[in-house]
N, C-alpha and C positions, 0 to 999 in steps of 0.2 A: 622480888620483881614487882609485887603489887605496890610497894611503897614507891618504887621508881615510876611506875605507870601513873600513880596518883600525883606525884610531883610534876611529871611532864604535863599532865592534864591541867594542873593548877597554873602552870606557866602559860599554857595555851589558852586559858579561859577567856581573857579579853579579846584575843584574836577570833576565837570561835563565836563570841557574841557578835562581833562585827560581821563575820561570815553569815550568820543566821539572819541578821537584820538586812544585810544586802540582798540575800535570796528572798526574804519575806517581802521586801519592797519592790522586787522585780519578778512577780509570779508569772508563770507561763502555763497555758493549757496543755492538755494531753496531746502528745505528738508534736508540740511546738516549743519544746524546751531548749531552743537553740542557744540562747544566752546563758542559761543555767548550765548546760552541758559544757560550753566553752570555759565558763568560770571553774567548774569542777575539774576539767582537764588541766587547766593552768595550775590549780592548787596541787593536784597529784604530781604533775611533772616537776614542779618546784621542790617537791620533797623526794625526788629521786625515784619515783614510781613509774614504771613503764605504762604508757597510756595508749589505748586504742579507742578512737572516736567513731561515731556514726554506727554504733552497734545497736541493733533493734531500732533503726531509724535515728533517733536522737539520743540513744544511750551511750554511756561511757564505761569502759573497763579499765581498771588499774590493776597491774599485777606486780606483786612484791616478792622478790626472791628471798628465800631464807638462807640459812647457813648450815645445811645438812644434806644427808642423802635420802631423806624421807620424800617419797614421790607424791605424797598426798597433797591435794589442793583444798584449802578451806575457802569458801566464798562468804563474803559479807555483802548484803544487799541493802540499798537505800533507794527509795523512789523520790522523784523530783517534781512531779506535776502538781498544778494547783487546780482550783475549782472555779466555775463561772458564777461567782458570788460577789456582790458588792460589799466591801469591808466596812464595818461599822464599829470597830473596836476603839477607834480614836487614838491609835498609837502614833508616836512621832515618826516611826519608820513604816507607816502603813503603806499598803499597795499603791504604787504609782500607775498601775495599769487598770483603768476603770473597768469594773465588772468582773475582775479576776482577783482571787484571794487564796492564800495558803490557809484554808479553813480546815484542813485535815492534818496539818502538822508536817507535811512533807519537807518544808524548809528546815525543820528540826531534824528529820531523818537524814537529809543530805548533809547537814552540818555535823551530826554525830558520825556519819560514815567518813567524812573528811577528817574529823578529829581522830578517829580510830586509826585511819591510814597514816596520819602524821606521827602518831605515837609509835605504831608498829614499825614504821620505817626507821625509827631511832633505836629500836631494840631488835632489828632483824637478825642480828647475830645470835639471838636466843630462839629463833624460829627454825625448826628443822625442815619445813617444807615450804610451800608457796601459799600466799594469800591473794585471792582474786576479789577485788572490790567491784561490785556491780551497781552502777548508778543508773537506775531504770526509769524510762519514761512511761507515761500513760497507764499508771495503775488505776486511776480513777475511772477509766473506761474498761478496765480489766483486760487489756490487750498487750501492755508493755512487756510483761514477763514472757509471753509467747513469742513476741518479736525478738527478745534477747536470746531465748532458747534457740530459735530458728537460725540466728546468726552465730551460734556456737558458744554462747556465753557459759554454758554448763559443761562443755567438753572436758572430760577428765576430772571434774569436780567430785570430791568425796564427801563433802558435808557443806551445809550452808546455814548461816545465822541471819536473822532479821529482827526488826523491832517495829513497833507502832506506838505512837503517843496515846495516852489514855488520861483524859482530864479527871476521871473519877478516882484516880490514884494520886496522892499528893506527890509533888516533886521531891526527889530524894529517895523514892521507893520504886521498885519494879514489881511487875506481876509475871509469874511464869505459870505454865499449864502443861500437864502431861496429856498426850492424846489430842483430841479434837479441840482446836482453838477457835476456828471460824467455820461457817457453813458453806456447803456448795450452793451456788446461785445459778439457777437455770431460768430461761425465758419461756413463757407459755403464750401461745396464740390459739384461740378457739373461734371458729367461724360457724355460726348457726344459720342455716338457710331454710326459710319457710316459704309461704306464699302470701303475697300481698292481698289486701281486701279492704272493704269499707269498715271504719271503726264501729259502725252501728250494727254490723253483721259479722261478728268474730267467728261464728260457726262456719262461715264460708271461706275462711282463710286459715293459714297456719302461722300463728303469731310468734315470730322469732324472738321478740323481746321477752314475752312471757316464758318461752321455752329456755331462753338464756338465763332467766332468773331461776328456773327450776334446776338448771345445770349448776349454777353457782351455789345454790342451797345444798344440792346433793353432794357436791365436792366437799363443802365445809362440814357437813354432817358425817360423811364417810371417813374423814380424817380421824375423827374421835372414836370410830368403831372398827375400822379396818386397818389402821396403821398402829404399829407398836408404840404405845405411849412413852416407852423408855428410849425410843429412837425418834425424836420429834421431827415433824414435817410442818412447814408453814407455807400455805398457798394463799397469795394475796392478789386479787384482781384490782389493778389500779386504773384501768381505762376501759370504758364500754362505749362503743359507737354503733348507732343504728337508727333507722327511722328517717322519714322525710317530712312528715306533717302530723299534727296532733290527731287528725281524724282518719289517718291511713295506717292500717296495720303493717308493721315492718316485715319485710321479707328477708332481711339479713341483719345480723348483729355480729360484731367483732369484739372479742374480749381479749385484753392484754394483761398479763400479770407476771409475777415472779414466784418461783418455787424454791424454798430453802430446806436443806436437809443436812444432817451431820454424818450419817453413816453411809458408806459407799454401797452397801447391800440394799438399803432402802432406796437410795437414789436410782439404782439400776432398774428398779421395778416401777418407778413413778410414771414414765411415759405410757406404759400399757395400762396401769391402774387408772390414770386420768382418762384415757381414751375409752376404756370400758364403761366408765360412769357416763361420759358424754354420749356414747352410743346408746346405752340403755334408755336414757331420758329422751333422746331424739327419736329413737325407734318407737317409743310409746306414743309420741305426739305427731309422728309423721314428718319430722324435719330431717334434713340432711345436715352433715357436719364435716368439719375438717379440724384436726388437732395438729398443731405444729409445736413440737417440743424441742427447744434449742438448748443444748448443754453449754453452760458457761464454765466458770472456774470451779474446780473441786474444793472440798473441805481442806483446810490446813490441818494436817495431822502431825503434831510435833513428835519427833523422834525421842525415845526415852533417854538414851545416853547423852545426846546433845543438850537436852533439857536439863539433865543432871549437871552438866558442865556449867550451863548458864546459872542454875540455882546456886551451885557452890561458889562460882565467881562472884555472884551478887552478895551472898552471905558473908564471904570473906572480906569483900570490899566495904560493905555497908552495914553488916549485922543482920541476923536472921529476922529481926523485927521489921526490917525494911524490905523484905522479900516476901511478897504475898503469893501463895499458891492459889491460883484462881479456882473457885469451886465450880464455875459454870463457863461454858463456851459462849461465844457470840454467834448470833445468826446473821451477822454481817458477813461480807465476803472479802477475800484478799487473794490477789493473783500470785502472791508468794507461793501458793499451793502448786503453781505450774512448775516451779523449780523442784518441788518435792516429788514430782513424778519422775525426776531424773536422779535424785540423790536424797539421803536422809537430811533433815534440817529441823530447826526450831526457831520460832519467833517469840519474843517476849514483849510485854507491855511496859512502856516507859511512862511512869507517872509524871504528869506535867501540871497537875492541879495546884492552885495556890492554897496552902494550908489554912490561911487566915481569912479566906473568903467564903461566904455562905453559898455563893453561886459560882460555879465554874461551868461556863457555857460548853455545850457538847460539840463534838466534831460536826463540821458542815454548818455551823451557826455563823452568821455574819459578825458576831461579837466574840467568836472563839479567840482565846488568848492562852499563852503558855507561860509558866514560870521558867525563866531561862536558866535557872540553876540546875534544871533537869538535864541540860546538855552534857555537863560533866559526868553526871550519873550514867548517862547512856554511853559516853565515850569510854569511860573506865570499864564499864561492864563488857562492852564489845571487845576492847583491847585485851582485858585480862582473860576473858573467855577464850579468845583466839590463842593467847599464850598457853592456857591450860589445855587446849586441844592437843598440843604436842607433848604435854607433860602429865597427861592423865591416862591411866590404863583402863580401858573399857572394852 
């Protein structure tokens, strides 16, 4: 079966390059993927796959019936949205939509998902259950997966596979990881309220800016001494607003930041831990405070059995030397984790780096570019892993 899947992928390769370049040149922002969704729906339906549109606002579901009595459903997810970035890569098929670019590789994700659907539709007689293809909007704002789930995309799903391009891995290779792949990403707002006064008489005021600095320092110092170093936490304040004039002591400061963590147990304790530190500092200097901790997406925790299937599929298809077991997780976030709250799943990294280039620009860079040979690597890995899902005992 692997040989047949590879042959089908080779036949499809020119068409898939066309698909990717079309999607790349017509990027759409999160929640606005109307043309992309229509294009995806057309490709799926032309391959005999039942299509449901407007799922999760602009998402698309394709469902492929197998040829057996197995009631299990395996989902394959691909995200479709682009970023508000002006493309500078200089490609012949560069973005035609000014200020919007597929700088995170979702054009490749969509293409690989479509390629896998095309191949699996041709070997559906060898599939015992159902395959549900999820083409998701709005991953970049970490909302699309929740929208899809709310519209029933994960109903009765027993397992899910996903991928994300990775420019630091050369094209032709993939990366897999057992356990934590990405971090939980939460939003933090801290408001410090003091009392205004003249800059020449600070003892008559309660300086919110100075107290905010103490809060920020205390939080960073406390991470190294009160959080388990084997369970990393990153707290970054990216925005501070406060004050009205150089000679007026500020009576209010607002700090906005992000909190990243890998372990659910650590994450559960973070809101109280942060508030206690803020409270202690503010009480010491007579300020009032407000802490607003907003939970975002959880950590992607790859299922062991499904990760094994991905690893064996990759090794059989490409050789063990082209399957990297990633030693470290990323502290970036992925809303693929929202699906994992409903069912076990696993996401792999698809290498898209040019092996002969000294510099492969990172994700979200205006010159980000992919080696298109990686598309076939992704398609075959997805399709063969899906086949193995029904032919592997675990």
